[in-house]
C-alpha positions, -999 to 999 in steps of 0.1 A, spaced: 864 -498 -475 841 -470 -477 822 -457 -445 786 -468 -442 764 -441 -440 738 -439 -410 703 -435 -423 683 -402 -403 649 -400 -395 648 -383 -434 658 -415 -451 633 -428 -434 604 -408 -441 615 -413 -481 616 -451 -480 581 -456 -461 570 -426 -482 576 -449 -518 570 -483 -495 531 -460 -493 526 -451 -530 547 -480 -552 537 -509 -526 569 -526 -536 600 -508 -522 615 -528 -493 627 -509 -466 663 -509 -452 660 -512 -417 637 -538 -394 603 -524 -397 601 -526 -363 626 -494 -360 610 -474 -386 583 -448 -388 556 -455 -410 537 -431 -428 501 -442 -431 489 -412 -448 507 -389 -475 477 -359 -474 479 -355 -433 518 -370 -431 505 -395 -405 532 -420 -388 533 -450 -374 560 -446 -343 573 -474 -324 572 -468 -287 610 -477 -287 617 -444 -306 596 -423 -287 608 -398 -254 581 -380 -239 591 -343 -223 606 -351 -193 594 -310 -177 556 -304 -192 532 -296 -167 515 -329 -161 532 -357 -147 522 -392 -151 553 -413 -150 556 -419 -108 588 -402 -91 607 -432 -88 607 -441 -122 611 -411 -136 650 -412 -132 656 -445 -148 633 -442 -179 641 -405 -192 682 -419 -187 668 -445 -212 686 -470 -183 648 -488 -182 625 -490 -216 590 -488 -218 582 -523 -212 601 -525 -180 591 -493 -169 554 -506 -174 559 -534 -151 578 -517 -122 545 -494 -124 525 -515 -116 544 -531 -90 541 -498 -76 505 -498 -79 502 -525 -53 510 -504 -23 498 -471 -37 461 -463 -43 472 -431 -61 493 -449 -86 469 -478 -89 440 -449 -98 464 -436 -125 469 -470 -146 431 -479 -144 425 -446 -162 458 -455 -186 448 -490 -189 409 -480 -200 424 -453 -227 447 -485 -238 416 -507 -241 395 -479 -261 425 -470 -285 427 -510 -294 391 -513 -298 380 -484 -314 417 -473 -330 441 -436 -322 417 -412 -331 440 -380 -325 478 -388 -333 507 -374 -309 525 -347 -316 563 -340 -316 597 -332 -338 628 -356 -345 658 -352 -328 692 -369 -329 703 -379 -300 739 -400 -296 738 -407 -336 707 -420 -331 669 -409 -345 641 -400 -308 612 -390 -316 610 -365 -288 567 -356 -279 553 -329 -276 519 -341 -271 502 -368 -263 518 -390 -235 486 -403 -222 485 -425 -255 521 -431 -254 515 -449 -219 478 -459 -228 494 -478 -259 525 -494 -236 497 -508 -212 476 -527 -233 508 -543 -254 519 -557 -217 489 -568 -203 478 -584 -236 513 -599 -240 517 -583 -277 542 -597 -288 554 -570 -318 564 -535 -309 536 -514 -302 536 -483 -324 511 -452 -323 503 -424 -348 520 -391 -345 522 -361 -367 556 -342 -370 551 -308 -355 579 -285 -372 570 -252 -348 565 -268 -315 559 -246 -286 555 -249 -250 520 -230 -255 507 -255 -276 515 -284 -256 500 -266 -220 468 -260 -244 468 -300 -248 474 -308 -213 443 -281 -199 422 -295 -231 423 -330 -221 414 -319 -179 423 -288 -162 458 -286 -145 460 -297 -107 476 -263 -90 512 -284 -86 504 -292 -124 496 -251 -129 528 -243 -113 549 -263 -130 533 -251 -167 538 -214 -152 576 -221 -137 584 -232 -177 567 -204 -192 589 -182 -169 619 -202 -172 618 -202 -215 614 -169 -215 645 -160 -196 665 -183 -212 664 -215 -191 660 -246 -213 653 -283 -199 689 -298 -190 688 -333 -189 715 -333 -168 687 -313 -138 657 -337 -123 628 -321 -125 626 -306 -92 659 -290 -96 648 -274 -127 618 -258 -121 630 -242 -88 653 -224 -107 623 -201 -111 631 -185 -79 664 -168 -99 645 -148 -123 624 -121 -125 591 -118 -145 592 -94 -179 565 -76 -183 561 -93 -216 563 -131 -194 534 -119 -177 515 -111 -206 519 -145 -219 509 -162 -185 482 -144 -183 473 -153 -222 483 -189 -217 473 -197 -180 448 -165 -173 474 -161 -144 479 -128 -127 506 -116 -109 500 -121 -73 483 -155 -85 516 -164 -102 535 -161 -66 515 -180 -46 519 -212 -72 557 -204 -70 554 -211 -28 546 -245 -41 580 -254 -47 591 -252 -19 574 -285 -5 600 -314 -11 599 -333 -45 578 -365 -28 553 -341 -15 549 -326 -43 545 -355 -65 513 -370 -37 502 -331 -36 497 -335 -78 489 -372 -76 455 -371 -50 448 -338 -75 449 -314 -43 428 -284 -43 449 -249 -40 432 -239 -7 445 -271 7 482 -262 -1 481 -230 7 470 -239 42 498 -269 48 523 -246 40 515 -216 64 524 -243 91 560 -251 103 576 -271 75 581 -300 101 538 -306 98 539 -306 60 544 -342 56 520 -355 79 493 -330 65 499 -342 30 500 -375 34 466 -372 58 447 -357 25 458 -384 7 451 -413 22 416 -411 17 387 -396 -8 364 -366 5 389 -348 28 382 -311 27 399 -281 36 381 -280 73 396 -314 78 430 -308 71 426 -279 91 415 -292 120 441 -318 120 469 -293 116 454 -272 143 452 -309 168 489 -318 156 506 -283 155 490 -278 191 465 -252 183 437 -267 187 416 -252 217 396 -278 240 367 -264 258 370 -276 293 353 -304 309 319 -289 324 309 -311 356 275 -323 358 252 -298 373 231 -305 407 193 -301 402 193 -270 429 216 -252 406 198 -258 373 166 -243 389 184 -209 400 197 -206 368 165 -207 348 148 -186 375 174 -163 372 171 -160 334 135 -158 338 138 -125 364 167 -107 348 153 -109 308 123 -91 320 130 -57 306 125 -79 271 90 -85 274 65 -65 253 44 -59 281 47 -28 304 29 -46 334 63 -72 328 55 -87 361 14 -91 361 27 -104 324 41 -135 339 15 -135 372 -13 -146 345 4 -165 322 15 -190 354 -23 -187 372 -38 -197 332 -16 -229 329 -25 -241 367 -53 -251 393 -57 -226 422 -41 -249 446 -10 -251 425 -8 -214 419 -15 -211 464 15 -231 460 34 -212 442 27 -183 461 40 -196 495 71 -210 484 83 -175 462 79 -158 493 99 -182 511 125 -180 487 125 -144 490 130 -145 529 160 -161 526 173 -144 497 168 -116 517 184 -136 550 217 -142 520 223 -113 508 222 -96 543 247 -117 552 268 -105 524 268 -74 536 
């Protein structure tokens, strides 16, 4: 008996195109497993979520660190991932904030339709056709959340365009167009540009952290410097500062990324001993609105650098009065009048009655005598 030929994505395109044109042809594989063309003019396809594989090594991470390995190794599917993701959100406010944004986007896609298709290429992995996504991961996960939360029974899909000329620059531009990359995201984008320029492609056998840290082993060529400048507006010195972020452990990097920690705060943290990094990162991330000054003060405190002011004991009335008199007489030279003592006498007489003036004269004479005695005793 002749061996049955496995149908590839090219066969699926042919099948769905004929179905679109003739409306009579029947696909030879289940509908939920096949992309369905919906526009011949633009070659837009309906691709089921189970066929899609997001780019694990792109600059902007959405999927939490705890779930990435299992999902990208296909040990859990998109639906199981969403449910585990929601469980993580119960104890992590940053994860919860990300999910809320995806749910809002999912509701919008459901109500108004997906205006912008995702892009990617079809590759064969282990005899199975996979739609390897280049751009559109937020739309992918937003659709997944909407399907789970609404209890959708049918396989959900997204609209997609096949990009026959994919490039890292396109992907980065798409990420930046949605929202500016965080400093950690920008570091990932820069590292991947440099790694690919040196022939180091993402390898599924490596986790993301190990992949990006390979950047320490390569050098920048003039051509790569130009690419960094063109794609990310990154000068050589700035690139070096960003790469230093990969010295942080993976779990802290994710928190910095998810909390959208400003670069100035990140650099401040890394100026201190590594034993303080964990506490400082969590301190910044646990509440919104914390500033560079807050983090600096926190680090100064836990590192023992904070200078505490000596406690001043309350001053007795005599000492306070003496200090006031001392300020008056030692700062006479700052008065603009030529007759400095006379100007003070005029000011005193103009503000008090004659009896009080005579009392002041008497007390000043007694004070003068007391001062003379004490100064003579110091000799």
